[in-house]
N, C-alpha and C positions, 0 to 999 in steps of 0.2 A: 661511338654511337651505340645505343642499346638495340636489341633485335627489333623492337617496335619501331624505332627511328629508322633503322635500315629498311624495314618493309615499307614504311611511309615514304622514304626517299625513292623507292621503286614504284610508287603509285598504288600500292595495295590499300584498298579502302575497307576491306573486310576480311576476316579470317575466322574459320571455325573448323572443327574436326569431323563432324558428322557426315558432311558431303564427301569427304575423302574416302570414307568407308563405303558409302553408296557407289561412288565412281569405281572403286577397286572391285567390289563385288559384281557390278554390272559388266565391267570390262572383262573380267574373268569368265563370264558367261556369254559374252558376245551381245549383250544388251545395251541399249542406249539409255543414258541417264542425264538428268539436268538438275540444276539447283537454283532456286530463287531465294535470296536472303534479304529480308527487310531489316536494314541496319538502323537500330535505335539507340544503341549504347556506344559510347566512345571508350574502347578498351584501353587506349593509350593513356587516357586521363582517368580511367576507372570511373566514368560517369554513367549512371543509369538514369534516364529521364523519369520524372514523376508526372509528366504530362500524359495522362491516359488517353486524351484525344489523339495525340501524336502517335501513340502506340497503336490505337485502333485504326487510324488512317493508314499507317504503314502496313499493318496486317492485311487490311482490305485491298491495298494496292498490290501486295504480293499475291494474293488470291486471284485478282484480276489478271495479272501477268501469267500465272500458271494456267488459268483457264484458257486464255488466248493462245498460249503456246501449245496446249493440248489440242485445242481446236485445229490449229494449223497443222500440227503433226498428224492428226487423224485424217485430215483432208488430203494429205500427200501419200498415205499408205494404202 
């Protein structure tokens, strides 16, 4: 198996490096952090969609999730 196939077999649907840095920095400072990833590219197949409507819908959905999460977090603090 390739590393991508190994991850897929584990149920991994997305991977990226930027959030790891965010989580590490926040953890070191005792802060909370979260990540919302709108997955539009299939890295295993190296496919990047050309459907701009799909990209815009995915981005809009991610923004809605972040706003809802922030609203809930602020309501509990």
